[in-house]
C-alpha positions as CSV (number, residue, x, y, z in Angstrom):
1,M,0.0,0.0,0.0
2,A,1.4,3.4,-1.0
3,K,1.9,6.2,1.5
4,K,-0.2,9.2,1.0
5,D,1.3,12.7,1.1
6,L,-1.0,14.9,3.1
7,G,1.2,18.0,2.8
8,N,1.0,20.6,5.5
9,I,-2.2,19.3,7.1
10,E,-0.8,19.8,10.6
11,Q,0.2,23.3,10.0
12,D,-3.3,24.9,10.3
13,N,-5.0,22.3,12.5
14,K,-5.1,23.7,16.1
15,N,-6.4,20.3,17.5
16,L,-3.1,18.5,16.8
17,S,-1.1,20.6,19.2
18,G,-1.9,18.3,22.1
19,V,-0.8,15.2,20.2
20,S,2.4,17.0,19.1
21,A,3.2,17.8,22.7
22,L,3.2,14.1,23.5
23,F,6.0,13.5,21.1
24,S,8.0,16.7,21.5
25,P,11.3,16.6,23.5
26,E,11.2,17.5,27.2
27,T,11.7,21.0,28.3
28,D,14.4,22.0,30.9
29,A,11.7,22.6,33.6
30,V,10.5,19.0,33.2
31,K,14.0,17.6,33.3
32,T,14.9,19.5,36.5
33,A,11.7,18.4,38.2
34,K,12.5,14.8,37.4
35,G,16.1,15.3,38.6
36,K,14.9,16.6,42.0
37,K,12.6,13.6,42.4
38,E,15.4,11.2,41.6
39,N,17.7,12.9,44.1
40,F,15.1,12.3,46.8
41,L,15.0,8.6,45.9
42,E,18.8,8.3,45.9
43,E,19.0,9.6,49.5
44,E,17.7,6.4,51.1
45,E,16.4,3.1,49.8
46,T,12.6,2.8,50.2
47,T,10.5,-0.3,50.6
48,T,6.8,-1.0,50.2
49,Y,4.4,-1.7,53.0
50,P,0.7,-2.5,52.6
51,L,-1.5,0.0,54.3
52,R,-5.2,-0.4,54.8
53,L,-7.3,2.7,55.2
54,K,-11.0,3.4,55.4
55,K,-12.3,4.7,52.1
56,S,-13.4,7.9,53.8
57,S,-9.9,8.5,55.2
58,L,-8.3,7.9,51.8
59,K,-10.8,10.2,50.2
60,A,-10.0,12.9,52.7
61,L,-6.3,12.4,52.2
62,K,-6.7,12.7,48.4
63,M,-8.6,15.9,48.8
64,L,-6.1,17.3,51.2
65,G,-3.3,16.3,48.8
66,V,-4.9,18.2,45.9
67,E,-5.4,21.3,48.1
68,R,-1.7,21.3,49.1
69,G,-0.3,20.0,45.8
70,V,1.3,16.9,47.3
71,T,0.7,13.2,46.9
72,V,-1.1,11.0,49.5
73,K,2.2,9.1,50.0
74,E,4.0,12.4,50.9
75,L,1.2,13.3,53.3
76,I,1.4,10.0,55.1
77,L,5.2,10.0,55.3
78,N,5.3,13.6,56.6
79,S,2.7,12.7,59.3
80,I,4.8,9.7,60.4
81,Y,8.0,11.8,60.5
82,K,6.3,14.5,62.6
83,E,4.6,12.2,65.0
84,Y,7.6,10.0,65.7
85,N,10.4,12.4,65.2
86,I,12.1,10.2,62.6
């Protein structure tokens, strides 16, 4: 099957900008944000631990996380560090 040449169809189509962003190279801001996260992980090895919460508690943590701009994991870890002075 022969390939079709569609010319500059992407040039005037404003709806393709979202798709193009998926395949564009990362910006410096994204690279530095990922670098900071990797440095946090390099400080100390982490392990997984199953944690059971009531659905209402998890929902409240998720809402609080959205308000503060942090993850549920960070909220839980910060609470543990503060409570037990770790």
